[in-house]
C-alpha positions as CSV (number, residue, x, y, z in Angstrom):
1,M,44.1,-41.4,144.2
2,P,44.3,-38.8,141.9
3,K,47.2,-38.6,139.3
4,V,48.8,-35.0,139.5
5,T,52.1,-33.7,137.6
6,V,54.7,-31.5,140.2
7,H,57.2,-29.7,138.1
8,R,60.8,-27.9,139.2
9,K,62.7,-25.5,137.5
10,A,66.3,-25.1,137.2
11,H,68.4,-23.3,135.2
12,F,72.3,-23.7,134.0
13,N,74.8,-21.6,132.1
14,A,77.0,-23.8,129.2
15,A,78.6,-23.3,126.2
16,H,78.9,-25.6,123.1
17,R,79.5,-26.0,119.6
18,L,77.1,-27.8,116.9
19,Y,79.2,-29.5,114.7
20,R,79.9,-32.8,113.0
21,K,84.0,-33.5,113.4
22,D,83.6,-35.8,109.9
23,W,82.2,-32.6,108.4
24,S,84.0,-29.8,107.1
25,D,83.6,-26.4,108.9
26,E,81.8,-24.9,105.4
27,K,79.3,-28.1,105.7
28,N,78.9,-27.4,110.0
29,F,78.5,-23.9,109.2
30,A,75.8,-24.5,106.1
31,V,74.2,-26.8,108.7
32,F,74.3,-25.2,111.9
33,N,75.2,-21.9,111.0
34,K,76.8,-19.4,113.6
35,C,75.7,-22.5,116.2
36,S,78.8,-24.2,114.5
37,N,81.3,-21.2,115.7
38,P,85.1,-22.8,116.3
39,N,85.1,-20.7,119.8
40,Y,81.9,-22.3,120.8
41,H,78.7,-19.9,122.2
42,G,76.8,-20.4,125.3
43,H,73.3,-20.1,126.8
44,N,71.2,-19.7,129.8
45,Y,69.4,-22.6,129.8
46,E,66.0,-23.3,131.8
47,L,65.1,-26.5,132.5
48,I,62.0,-27.9,134.1
49,V,61.6,-31.4,135.2
50,S,58.0,-33.1,135.8
51,L,56.8,-35.9,137.6
52,T,53.0,-37.3,137.2
53,G,52.3,-39.8,139.6
54,E,49.7,-40.8,142.4
55,I,49.0,-38.6,145.4
56,D,51.1,-40.5,148.1
57,A,48.3,-41.2,150.7
58,T,50.4,-40.5,153.7
59,T,52.2,-37.6,152.5
60,G,50.0,-35.8,150.2
61,Y,53.1,-35.7,147.8
62,V,53.5,-36.8,144.4
63,Y,57.5,-36.8,145.0
64,D,59.3,-34.9,147.5
65,L,60.1,-31.5,145.9
66,G,62.8,-31.0,148.5
67,K,64.6,-34.2,146.8
68,L,63.8,-33.4,143.1
69,K,65.9,-29.9,144.1
70,D,68.7,-31.9,145.2
71,L,68.5,-34.6,142.8
72,I,68.7,-32.2,139.8
73,K,71.5,-30.2,141.5
74,S,74.2,-33.3,142.0
75,E,72.9,-34.8,138.1
76,I,72.6,-32.2,136.4
77,E,73.2,-28.5,137.4
78,E,76.9,-29.9,138.7
79,C,77.9,-31.7,135.7
80,F,76.4,-29.1,132.9
81,D,76.5,-25.6,134.7
82,H,79.5,-23.1,133.6
83,K,81.0,-26.1,131.5
84,N,82.2,-26.5,128.1
85,L,79.6,-29.3,127.1
86,N,81.8,-30.6,124.2
87,I,84.5,-30.7,126.1
88,E,83.9,-31.4,129.6
89,V,80.8,-33.4,129.7
90,D,81.7,-36.8,129.0
91,E,77.9,-37.8,127.4
92,F,78.9,-35.0,124.7
93,K,82.3,-35.8,124.0
94,E,81.1,-38.1,120.4
95,L,77.3,-36.7,121.0
96,N,76.4,-33.4,119.3
97,P,75.2,-31.3,122.2
98,T,71.9,-30.0,120.6
99,A,68.6,-28.8,123.1
100,E,67.2,-32.3,121.8
101,N,70.2,-34.3,122.9
102,I,70.7,-32.1,126.0
103,C,66.8,-32.9,126.8
104,V,67.0,-36.2,126.7
105,V,70.9,-36.9,128.3
106,T,69.2,-35.1,131.1
107,Y,66.1,-37.5,131.4
108,Q,68.6,-40.4,131.2
109,K,70.6,-39.3,134.1
110,L,67.5,-38.6,136.2
111,R,65.1,-41.0,135.3
112,K,67.5,-43.7,137.0
113,H,67.0,-42.1,139.9
114,L,63.3,-42.0,140.5
115,P,60.5,-44.4,141.1
116,T,59.7,-46.3,138.1
117,D,55.7,-45.8,138.7
118,L,56.4,-41.5,138.3
119,D,55.9,-40.6,134.7
120,L,59.0,-38.1,134.1
121,K,59.0,-35.3,131.3
122,I,62.2,-33.0,130.8
123,T,61.5,-29.6,129.3
124,L,64.7,-27.3,128.3
125,Y,64.7,-24.1,127.5
126,E,67.7,-23.0,125.0
127,T,66.4,-19.7,124.8
128,P,63.1,-17.9,125.9
129,R,61.6,-19.0,122.4
130,N,63.2,-22.0,121.8
131,F,62.7,-25.6,124.1
132,V,62.2,-28.9,123.9
133,S,60.8,-31.9,125.5
134,Y,61.3,-35.2,126.5
135,S,59.2,-37.8,128.0
136,G,61.4,-41.4,127.3
137,E,59.7,-42.4,124.3
C-alpha cells in the first residue's frame, strides 16, 4: 500500500517566560528580549500533528483522525491550554518553554500513544510567521 501523511490541526493558548534561573534579569533580557518579561506573555499556538504510514487495506485509513483528535485533546490541549507553562506544566518546571522545547515535549507526549510503524512529525506555530517542527531525530 502507498504511504500517505495525514494531518490534524489543534490550538491552545498559553503563557510563558523565556529565561534561565541562573542568569540575571539583565542577561535574560539581553538574550531573550521582551520574551523574558518577569510577568510572562502569551501566545495563541497552532499545532499540526502529522502521521505518515501505509494505508490500511481494511479501513482505508493511515490512522483514525477522530482518535488523533482525542489524543491531542487529552495529552496536549488539556495540559497546555490556558496555562502558564513555566508554573503549571511539570515538563517546563526546569525546561525553558521555548517553541522548540514545547514541540519536542509535544512529540514525546504523543509518540508513546501511537503505533511505532507510523512516522510522527510535530509542527508548532508560536506566531503566524514563527514556527518549528520536530520528527524525533
